[in-house]
N, C-alpha and C positions, 0 to 999 in steps of 0.2 A: 504493500500500500504506500509506503513512504516514497517509493520510486515514482509514483504517479505525480507527486508534487515537485515537478522539475523546473519551475520557474517559467519565464516567458510571459506572454500576454494572456491575461484572464479577464475578458470583458465583463463589465457589470451589465447583464443582459436586459434588453427591453422586453416588454410584453406586448405583442401585437393584439389589437382588438378589431372586431368587425365594426361596421358603422353604427350598429345598434348597441355597442358597448360590451359585447361578449368576448371572452378570450378566443382569439383566432389561432387554433392549434395547427392548422395548415400553414399559416403564416409563420408560426413559431418554428415549424420544421424547416422552412426555407431559411429562417434566420440562423438556426443552429448550424446548418450546413454552410452558410455564408461565413460565419465566424471561423469554423474549422478549415474551410478552404483557403482562408486568408492568413493562416499560420498561427491561430490562437492555440495555446497549449492546455487551456482549461476553460471552463465556463462557470461564471458566478450567477446562478439563477436566484430569483426571489431576493432582490435587493431594492434599494431605493429607486434605481433606474427602471426596475421592473414594475414600479408603482405598487410595491408590496403593501403599502398602507391603504391602498384602494382595492385590494383583493381580499376576499373572505379567507378564513383559515383553510377551508376546503379547497378554494381555488389555489391558494399558495401550495398546498400539498399536491394537487393535481398538476400544476405547472411544473413543479420540480420533478415529479414522476415522469411527466412527458419528456422533459429535457434529457433525463437519464436514458430513457428509451430511444430518443432520437439520436443522441450522441453515440449510442451503441458501443461503448467501450473505446471509441477513438480518442477521446480525451476525458479526463476526470471532470466531474460536476460537483459543485458545492452550492449550498443554499442557506439562507438565514433561517433560524429556527425559533428564536425566543421573542417574538414580537407581539404576541397576543396582548390585548389591553389589560386583561386581568392577570395579576402576578401568578395566581395559583394554576393558570392554564399554560404558562410558558414552558414548564418542564415537559408537560404532556405534548405540547406542540413540537418541541425539540425531538422528543422520542418518535413522534409520528413522522417528522421530516427525515430522521435517520432511516426509517423503514421504507422510504421511497427508493433507496438505493444510491443516494448521493454519497460521494466519497468523503465528505466532511460536512458537519453542520456548523454554521457560522453564528456566533453569539454577538448580539448587538450590545456594545459596551455601555450605552446609556440606560440600559434596563436594570442595572444592578444598584444604582444610587441616583438620587435626585441631583440637580445641579448644585445644590448647596451642601450636600453631604460629602464627607472627606474620603480620602483614599483608603483608609482603614476599614470603613464601613463597606466600601465597594468590594474590597478583597474578601471580606468575611462573607458577604452575600454571594459572591461569585463562587467561592469554594463550597459554600452550602448548596448552591445550585448544582454543582458538579456531582455532589453526593446523591442527588435525585435521579441521575442519569445512569444508564448502563455503562460500565467502565470501558467497553470496547468501542464506543462511539468516538470517532475522530472529530476534533473540534478546531475552530478558528475564531478570530475576533474581527469585527467590522466596526470601525469608529464612525458610525452613521451620523451625519449632521443633524438629523431630525429625530426626536423633537429638540434635542440639543446635542452638540458634539462633546462626547466624553473621551478625552485622551487618556490612555492608560499610563500611569506613572511608571518610571523606570523600575522602581522597587516591585510594583505589582506585576509588571511585565515579566520580570525575572522569576517571581514566585509562580506565575502561571506556566511559564516555560519549563520550570523545574518539575511540574507535575507529569510531564511527558505526554500530555493529552492534546496539546495544541500544535497545529501544523501550519496554520495560515494566518497571517496578520495583514489585513487591508489597512494600511497606514494612511491616515488622512491629515496628519499634523502639518504638512506643507512647510516643514522647517528642516533644512538639510542638516543642521548641527544636531538637532534632536534625533533625526533619522540615524545619523552616524552613531550616536550614543545607544540607540535602541539595537542597532545591528551588533554592537559589541556586547550588550547585555544578553542577547539571545544566542550569541555565538556558541556553537557546539551542541545546541539543543535541536529538537525536531522542528521548532517554530521558525518559519521563514518570513521575511518581510517583503511584501508586494506594495510598491508605492502607487498611490492613487493620483499623485500630482505630476503633471507633465513637466513643469518648469524645473523641478529638482530631480527628474528621473535619471538623466545621464550620470550626474554626480553620485546619486545614490547607488546606481548599478556598479560604479567603480569602487564604491565603499563596501559593497557586499550585499545589497538588495538583490533579490533573485528575479524580480519581474515587475510588471505593470498591471494594475487592476483599477482602471479608471474609466470615466465617462467617454473619453475620446476614442476608445477602442470600438465605439459604435460608429465612428466615421471612417478612420483609416487604420485599422488594426495591423495591416501589413507593414506600415511605416514603423509602428511601435515594435513589431516583431523584428524588423531589421535592426532597429536601435538596440534592442535587448540582446541580439545575437552578435552585434559588432560594436560594443561600447568603446573599443580602443582604436577603431579605424581613424585614420588621420583627419579626414574631413567630416567626421560624424557630427561635429559641433554645428554645422550648417543645418542638419536635420533637427537637432535639438532646438535650435533657434526657431525654426519653422513650427515645430510641434508646440512650443511654448506660446507663440502668438496665436496659432490656430485654436488652441484650447480656450481662448476667450469666447469662442462661439457657445460654449456650454452655459455661459451667463446670459445668453440671448433669449431663447425660448425652448428650453430643453424639457422633456424629451421629444416634443413634436418635431423639432428641427432635425433630430437624428432620424426619425421615421421618414421625414421628407427626403433627406439625403439617401436613405436606403431605397426609397421608392423611385426617386428621379435618377440618381447616379448609378445605383447598383441593380436597378430593375427588379427589386423584390416586390412581389404582389401583396403588399401590406398597406393598411390604411394609416393615415396620420392621426387617427382617433386616439385620444388619451382620456383617462379618467380623472387625472389630477388637474388638467387644464383644457380649455377650449382650443382645439387645433386651429380654429379660425383666427386666433390671435397671431398665427404665423403669417405676417403680412408680406407684401411684395418685396419690401426692403430686406427683411430677414431672409427671405428665400434667395434673393440676389447675393447676399453675403455668403450664404452656404455654397451657392454655385461658384463664386469666386474662390472660396477656400478649396473647393473640390478641384478646380482647375490647377491650382498651385500644388496640391497634394499629388496630383497625377504627374506633374513635372518632376517633383522630388523622387517619386517612385521610379520613374523612367531613368533618372540620373543615376540612382544607386544600382538599379538592375543592369544598367549598361556599363557599370564599373567606373562611374564618375566622368563620363564623356559628355 
């Protein structure tokens, strides 16, 4: 199992919907194949990009189960597990998520303490939560920004890594110095750091991060795959510069803009429908910005595919 967590690009998956708001499982299958065909090494299903807070618990379970089936062992699949509104339901949800066949269940860090509670309380509740789960369930952490971003302290990160139960950290601190400290804290453990931030990605890879798990893998995962595979290439900084600027598009009208990109540029038969926002808010200017970004992304891909010519 440990060999499955081999770094690279792990997109935070979108959830396609039909125009009447139902989960579009056919569209989801197209999307799974698109990620894998473009070099993704794993899939993070049921996350904020998946609009997980707008899916029922049964839908979350079914989406994860479907992604596992569609991936068919080609790449590992992970999914969030402890997001139920009621605290007493979260361990049960995590157990149910594990039974879908995902390779690891990812725990949302802000679920163990409120924004005003200290790190000691957080660790106590986290360890208590682990005791409610079957010991063979592989786990990870996701510093989800909603309802608030709870960064794991270095002390707590080490304590959790030392349990031997954690394999995946979706790091959202966006602070390269903290990332470097975290990499040192978990060094030698099973826990590996996947950076969600485009701007700090290259430097984090050179410091020991194993991959990328961020929003922009829904736009040009092949460029992130190339960066992860060639962090020491002499002219790779040009690609890092482009990825940093292109990542500003996630502040525009996400995830509808990502679905538009997949529909227009990649030809995927999916709708731009979202549950968290009205897709009609993706105006002509927003669409034009995505189209311009896509043109540049294509040029960068061609440049690196042709060996820098």
